[in-house]
Structures are given as structure tokens and as C-alpha cells.
C-alpha positions as CSV (number, residue, x, y, z in Angstrom):
1,X,-0.7,-8.0,-17.7
2,X,-1.9,-6.0,-20.6
3,X,-5.6,-5.7,-20.8
4,X,-6.7,-7.3,-17.3
5,X,-8.0,-4.3,-15.8
6,X,-8.8,-2.5,-19.4
7,X,-11.7,0.4,-19.0
8,X,-11.3,0.1,-15.1
9,X,-10.7,3.1,-12.4
10,X,-7.8,2.3,-10.1
11,X,-7.0,4.9,-7.0
12,X,-3.9,4.6,-5.6
13,X,-3.5,6.2,-2.1
14,X,0.1,6.9,-1.4
15,X,1.3,6.7,-4.9
16,X,4.3,8.8,-5.1
17,X,7.4,7.5,-2.9
18,X,10.3,9.2,-0.7
19,X,13.5,9.4,-3.0
20,X,15.7,6.5,-3.2
21,X,17.4,4.3,-5.4
22,X,14.9,1.8,-6.0
23,X,10.9,1.8,-6.9
24,X,8.3,2.1,-4.0
25,X,5.7,-0.1,-3.3
26,X,2.7,2.7,-4.2
27,X,4.8,3.7,-7.7
28,X,5.0,0.2,-8.9
29,X,1.4,-0.7,-8.4
30,X,0.3,2.7,-10.1
31,X,2.8,1.1,-13.0
32,X,1.3,-2.1,-12.7
33,X,-2.0,-1.2,-13.0
34,X,-2.0,1.2,-16.0
35,X,0.0,-1.4,-17.8
36,X,-2.6,-3.7,-17.4
37,X,-5.2,-0.9,-18.9
38,X,-7.0,0.8,-15.9
39,X,-7.0,4.4,-15.3
40,X,-4.9,5.2,-12.7
41,X,-5.3,8.2,-10.0
42,X,-1.9,8.4,-7.9
43,X,-2.7,10.4,-4.7
44,X,0.2,11.3,-2.2
45,X,0.7,14.0,0.1
46,X,3.7,15.6,-2.1
47,X,2.1,16.6,-5.3
48,X,6.0,16.1,-6.6
49,X,6.2,12.5,-5.9
50,X,2.7,12.0,-7.3
51,X,3.8,13.6,-10.9
52,X,6.4,11.9,-11.4
53,X,4.7,8.8,-10.7
54,X,2.0,9.9,-13.4
55,X,4.5,10.8,-15.9
56,X,6.5,7.5,-15.9
57,X,2.8,5.9,-16.5
58,X,2.4,8.2,-19.4
59,X,5.6,7.6,-20.8
60,X,4.9,3.8,-21.0
61,X,1.7,5.0,-22.7
62,X,-1.0,4.7,-19.9
63,X,-3.8,6.9,-18.7
64,X,-3.3,8.5,-15.2
65,X,-3.8,12.0,-13.2
66,X,-2.1,13.1,-10.0
67,X,-3.2,14.9,-7.0
68,X,-2.1,15.5,-3.4
69,X,-4.4,13.6,-0.5
70,X,-3.6,13.8,3.1
71,X,-5.0,10.8,4.6
72,X,-5.2,12.5,8.2
73,X,-7.8,14.7,7.0
74,X,-11.1,13.4,6.0
75,X,-12.1,16.2,3.8
76,X,-8.9,15.8,1.9
77,X,-9.8,12.4,1.4
78,X,-13.4,13.0,-0.1
79,X,-11.9,15.5,-2.8
80,X,-9.5,12.7,-3.9
81,X,-12.1,10.4,-4.3
82,X,-14.5,12.8,-5.8
83,X,-11.7,13.7,-8.1
84,X,-11.4,10.4,-9.7
85,X,-15.4,10.2,-10.0
86,X,-15.2,13.2,-11.5
87,X,-12.6,12.3,-14.5
88,X,-14.1,8.7,-15.0
89,X,-17.0,8.2,-13.4
90,X,-16.1,5.3,-11.3
91,X,-13.9,3.3,-9.0
92,X,-13.2,-0.2,-9.5
93,X,-10.1,-0.7,-7.2
94,X,-8.9,1.0,-4.2
95,X,-5.3,0.3,-3.5
96,X,-4.2,1.6,0.3
97,X,-0.4,1.9,0.2
98,X,0.0,4.6,3.0
99,X,2.6,3.7,6.0
100,X,5.4,5.4,7.7
101,X,7.4,3.7,11.2
102,X,10.9,5.1,12.1
103,X,10.1,8.6,10.3
104,X,6.8,9.2,12.2
105,X,8.5,8.7,15.8
106,X,8.0,5.1,16.3
107,X,10.0,3.3,19.1
108,X,9.8,0.2,21.4
109,X,7.2,0.3,23.6
110,X,9.1,1.4,26.7
111,X,10.2,4.6,24.6
112,X,7.3,5.3,22.5
113,X,5.7,8.9,22.8
114,X,2.2,9.3,22.8
115,X,2.0,11.5,20.1
116,X,4.3,10.2,17.6
117,X,2.0,6.3,18.4
118,X,-1.1,8.6,17.8
119,X,0.9,9.8,14.8
120,X,1.8,6.3,13.2
121,X,-1.4,5.0,13.7
122,X,-3.6,8.2,12.6
123,X,-1.5,7.5,9.1
124,X,-1.3,4.2,8.6
125,X,-4.8,2.7,10.0
126,X,-7.4,5.7,10.6
127,X,-6.4,6.9,7.1
128,X,-7.1,3.8,5.5
129,X,-10.5,3.4,7.3
130,X,-11.5,6.7,6.4
131,X,-10.6,6.4,2.3
132,X,-12.5,3.0,2.7
133,X,-15.6,4.9,4.5
134,X,-15.9,6.8,1.2
135,X,-15.0,4.7,-1.3
136,X,-17.3,1.6,-0.3
137,X,-20.9,3.4,-1.0
138,X,-19.7,4.1,-4.7
139,X,-18.6,0.7,-5.3
140,X,-21.5,-0.7,-3.7
141,X,-23.6,1.3,-5.5
142,X,-21.9,0.0,-9.1
143,X,-22.4,-3.6,-7.8
144,X,-19.0,-4.4,-6.6
145,X,-15.2,-3.4,-6.4
146,X,-11.9,-4.2,-5.0
147,X,-10.1,-2.8,-2.1
148,X,-6.3,-4.0,-1.6
149,X,-4.7,-2.7,1.4
150,X,-1.0,-2.9,2.2
151,X,0.0,-4.5,5.6
152,X,3.1,-5.7,6.6
153,X,4.6,-9.0,7.8
154,X,5.6,-6.9,10.8
155,X,2.1,-7.5,12.0
156,X,2.8,-11.4,12.3
157,X,6.5,-11.6,13.2
158,X,9.2,-10.3,16.0
159,X,9.6,-6.7,15.1
160,X,10.2,-3.9,17.8
161,X,8.3,-0.7,17.0
162,X,5.2,-0.7,18.5
163,X,3.1,1.8,16.8
164,X,4.0,0.3,13.0
165,X,3.3,-3.4,14.3
166,X,-0.1,-2.3,15.9
167,X,-1.1,-0.4,13.1
168,X,-0.6,-3.1,10.5
169,X,-2.2,-5.5,12.6
170,X,-5.3,-3.3,12.4
171,X,-5.3,-2.9,8.7
172,X,-5.7,-6.8,8.9
173,X,-8.6,-6.6,10.9
174,X,-10.1,-3.6,9.0
175,X,-9.8,-5.8,5.8
176,X,-11.4,-8.7,7.6
177,X,-14.3,-6.6,8.4
178,X,-14.9,-4.8,5.0
179,X,-14.9,-8.5,3.4
180,X,-17.6,-10.1,5.6
181,X,-19.8,-7.0,5.7
182,X,-19.7,-6.2,2.2
183,X,-19.5,-9.6,0.4
184,X,-23.1,-9.3,-0.5
185,X,-22.2,-6.1,-2.2
186,X,-19.9,-7.7,-4.3
187,X,-17.1,-5.9,-2.5
188,X,-13.8,-7.9,-2.2
189,X,-11.2,-6.7,0.1
190,X,-7.7,-8.1,1.0
191,X,-4.3,-7.4,2.4
192,X,-0.9,-8.1,1.3
193,X,1.8,-8.4,4.1
194,X,5.1,-7.4,2.4
195,X,8.2,-8.9,4.0
196,X,11.9,-7.0,3.6
197,X,11.6,-5.2,0.5
198,X,14.4,-3.1,-1.2
199,X,12.0,0.2,-1.3
200,X,13.1,3.6,-0.4
201,X,11.1,3.9,2.8
202,X,12.4,0.3,4.2
203,X,16.1,1.6,3.1
204,X,16.9,5.3,3.4
205,X,15.4,5.8,6.9
206,X,18.0,2.8,8.1
207,X,21.3,4.1,6.4
208,X,23.1,5.8,8.7
209,X,21.2,4.6,12.2
210,X,24.3,3.6,14.4
211,X,26.7,3.7,11.6
212,X,25.2,1.6,9.2
213,X,26.1,1.8,5.4
214,X,23.8,1.2,2.7
215,X,25.3,-1.9,1.9
216,X,25.3,-2.9,5.3
217,X,21.6,-2.1,6.0
218,X,21.0,-4.4,2.4
219,X,23.0,-6.9,3.4
220,X,21.6,-7.2,6.9
221,X,18.2,-7.5,5.4
222,X,18.9,-10.1,2.8
223,X,20.3,-12.4,5.3
224,X,16.6,-12.9,6.9
225,X,15.2,-13.9,3.8
226,X,15.1,-17.4,2.8
227,X,14.2,-17.5,-0.8
228,X,17.4,-16.9,-2.6
229,X,18.7,-14.7,0.5
230,X,17.5,-11.4,-0.9
231,X,14.8,-8.8,-0.2
232,X,11.8,-8.4,-2.5
233,X,11.0,-5.2,-4.4
234,X,8.1,-3.0,-5.2
235,X,7.4,-4.9,-7.8
236,X,6.7,-8.3,-6.2
237,X,3.8,-6.3,-4.2
238,X,2.7,-4.9,-7.5
239,X,2.1,-7.9,-9.1
240,X,0.4,-9.4,-6.4
241,X,-1.7,-6.6,-6.1
242,X,-2.8,-6.9,-9.6
243,X,-3.5,-10.4,-9.3
244,X,-6.0,-9.4,-6.4
245,X,-7.9,-6.8,-8.6
246,X,-8.3,-8.9,-11.7
247,X,-10.9,-11.4,-12.4
248,X,-8.5,-14.2,-12.0
249,X,-9.2,-13.3,-7.9
250,X,-12.6,-12.9,-8.0
251,X,-13.1,-15.8,-5.6
252,X,-10.9,-14.4,-2.8
253,X,-11.4,-11.8,-0.5
254,X,-10.6,-11.7,3.2
255,X,-7.2,-13.1,2.9
256,X,-3.9,-12.0,4.5
257,X,-1.2,-12.4,1.6
258,X,2.5,-12.6,2.9
259,X,5.2,-11.6,-0.1
260,X,7.8,-12.3,1.7
261,X,10.2,-14.5,0.4
262,X,9.5,-17.4,2.9
263,X,10.2,-15.4,6.0
264,X,7.2,-15.9,7.7
265,X,7.8,-19.6,8.1
266,X,11.1,-19.1,10.0
267,X,10.3,-20.3,13.5
268,X,12.7,-20.1,16.3
């Protein structure tokens, strides 16, 4: 991976993570981009979480800065983007990683609260749209760039919670729109659809629900994964993101790539 993104600037929205025993998708992606030689701006609503990711990058010999960003506040998004341009004068890759489900009050459609539905859509979809809105002009002026947005396999399969599923389906539609509308500008846009992952966001919010232990949560999720019978990790998503950001993927745009251990192939 070393050198694939040498001299380029990557901004990772959602590059911290919730506390947990494993690495989150955003932190793994930020570390992986840095290992490939990129300058990385780590944005997160929690400054401490962003700083922890930055420190891990610095400890590994990479280059990174961290700052807060609230994707529900357009002014905060603009300030985040300007901080990357101020530090490195360019943005080559935008990595959208923000997402919330149960922690945002998501529920099945017959139980969903209107405010909770709006909250999840605002964070998961509107936040990505607004971030892309303000990054695209800079990429267009430079002659191109890469936008990678983290969707979810939930947009394709039977998933019970209405706001998360709806918002992540919107991420795919947004990605396709950007890919075709800005292909002539040299901007590539792709989505990654993680399946069942052993990340803090996925595991910690489920431990204790219905009395489930951590071991039970992990075993139940592993049971749904065809490939080797175990969940993926944040590193699996990060490696896919690095490929899509690299010149190896220079003819790939508009795709929604499942990273799911074959779960999307299970029918019936």
C-alpha cells in the first residue's frame, strides 16, 4: 500500500469512532490512507476521537490533522473543508463515513418517531450531500478527485430499521448522481456497502438488547456470513476504500461495492 496516495490529501468525515474493543470503519480508513502516503484530515463530531485517530497515524509515521465537524451544520462542513485546503491546498479524496441507526432512535416503520427518522436522514444522507456539495467545486477546479461514501448492505437486504435503510439507499442514489453528473470533471464517485462488521458502532449498541451478551451478539451476526462464518472488520472496508481511491481504480465510477463476505448472495 505504501506510496499509492503519496502527496495527495484525503479528508475523512467520521474518522473517529465510538468506544469499543475493535477498530471502526472511519479510523481504519484514515490509518490506511495515511499508510499509503496521503495527508489525512480526520473530522469527527468528537474532537477526542479525532485526536486519537490522528495520534495513531502519527505514531505510524504518517501525516494527519484532526478537527471537529458536525455534518448537520453546513457552516461546520465548510470550515472543515477549508481547514484541509489551508493545510495542504488540495483535496484529492473525500471519504464519507458518518452514519447512525439505533443510537439515533431508529425503529421499525410502525414504531418510528418522526423526529428520529429526520435525525437519521439528516446525519446519514443530508450530511453527505452537503459535504459533497462543498468538496466538488474544489475537485472540479483541480481536474478531478475521488468521493467514496460508506453506504450499507442494509440498503439491499432485509433490514428492519426504516430510517437507516432508507438513508443508506439514498447514499447509493447520491453516488450515482455525482458519478454521472461529474464524470466529465474527472471526479469518480463510488459507494461501499459493508455487510456485517465487527465494529464498535455495530456491536456496542446491541450488547444488552434483550439481555444479549457480547458473545451472543457476535455469534448471531457471524452466523449470517457465508464466507468463513465470521464478520468483517473495519480493515476490510478500509482496503476497499484505498483501492477505489487509487489509480488502480481509475476507470471505476458509480459502483456500489458490497464488502459483505457473500451475504448479499443469500436468497431465501
